[in-house]
N, C-alpha and C positions, 0 to 999 in steps of 0.2 A: 037717357042714352049713356050718360057717364057711368051710371051704376051698372048697366049691362056691359059696357066696355071693361070696366074694372073687374067685374066678375069673371071675365074671360082672359084676363091678363096672364095668369099663370099658364093657361092653355096655350096662349100665343107664345110664351117663352118656351114651353115644352115643344111646340112645333119647330121653333128655331133650333133647339137642341137636337131634335130628330134629324133635321136637314143637315146640320153640322156633323152629326155622327155618321150618316150615310156617306157624306163626302170624305170624312176622315177614314172610314173603313176602306173605301175604294182606293184612296191614295196609299194607305198603309199596306194593303195587300199587294199592290203593284210594286211599291218600293221594296218590300220584303222579298218578293220573288226575284227582283233584280239583284238584290244583295246576295241571296242564296246562290244564284247562278254566278255572280261575280266571285264569290268565295270559292267556287269550285275551280277557279283558275282561268276561266275563259272570259276575258274582257270583251272580245268581239261578240260572243254569244250573249253576254249580259246586255250589251248595247242593242242587239237584235231583239232580245226579250223586252227591253225597255221601250223600244219603238212599237213592237207588236202588241204590247199590253198598254202602253201609255196613250197611244192615239185613240183606241176604243174607250179607254177610261176617261179621257178628256171629253170625248163625244158623249159618253153616258152622263158625265157630270153636267154638261151644258144642257142636254135633254132634260135631265132630272130637275135642274134648277129652274128651268122655264115653267114647268108644271108646279113645282113646289112653291114658287113665288105666289101662287094663287091660294095656298093653304090657309093663310091668315084671313083673307077675305071670305073663304069658305067657312071658317070658324065663326066669323062675325055674322054672316048672312044665314047660314044653315045650322049653326051650333053643332057642327061636326068637329070632334076634337082629336088631337094626337095623330097617330099614323093614319087614321081614317080620313082626316082632313088632307093630309099629304096625298093619299091615294085618290081622293076626290079631285084635288087640283090636277093631278096627272091625267085622270079620266076626262076632265073638262077640256084639256088642250088636245086630246086625241082627235086627229083629223084636221085640226087647224093649227098645228104646232108652229109651222113657219110663219103664219100670220101673227100669232101671239109673240113669237120670238122677235119678229120685225118691230112690232109695236113696243115691246119692252126695250129693245136696243134704241129705238128712236127716243123713247122717254128718258133712258139713261143719258143719251147724248144731250137732250134738252136740259136736263137737270145739271149735267156737267158744265154746259155752257153758262147756265144761270149761276152756278156756283163759282165758276171762273170770273164772271163779270162782277159778282159781289166781292170776291176776293181781291180783284183789281181795284175796285172802288175803295175798299177799306185799306188796301195796301197803300194807296195814295195818301189816305189820312195818316197812316202810320209814318210814311216818309215825311209828310208835312210836320209831324210832331218831332222830327229829328231824333228818333230812337228813344224818346221819353218813355220810360216803363209804364207810366200811368196811361198815356195815350195808347200805347200798344195793348194794354189789358182792356181798356174801354172799347177800343176798335174791335178787338177780338171777340169781346162779349157781344157787341152789336152784330158782328158778322155771323156768329153762331146763332144768335136769336133770330135774325132775319132769315137765315137759311132754314132754320127749323120751322118758322112760322109760314114761310112761303113755299119752299120746295118740298118739304115732307108731306104736307096735305095734298100737294099736286100729285106726287107719286102715289100716295094712298088712294086718292080719287081714281087714278088710272087703274090701279089694281081692282078696285071695287067695280068700276064700269066694265072692265075686261071680264071679270068673273060673272057679272050679271049677263053680259053678252054671250059668254060661253054657256051659261046655264040655259039661256033662251034657245040657243042653237041645239 
């Protein structure tokens, strides 16, 4: 399993780059159009263009991100790489987008709560150490380690189960 995962690591990185590039292109295009309109001397029109383009751009980015989050599990399960994996993730959520969106939001909330609890626990340790740099470094190390060992596999498991569920449907 480790060998199979490592052989796909560069593909997983490439999927992350593709997703970031799509988001960056959308943001850059909207910002450039707003700047061009603002330079023409009409601040009111620039604000109107910003709202008219910004709201759909944010909507698109939210829609895109929900499907794109399944691209890495698609890579691991189906060995589909690059833009094909992103497109496959988007196809998987077609028709059940709201359900997937709600599931991902719930998972993000649970991971956020877990992270907050862990941060609070290790924050108490840091406070008990009275600002000792060694205590702070050790507590921070254990906080990051526990977070990676507990919360990252939890999120990855959800993505895999969600991808399998979407494939079955």
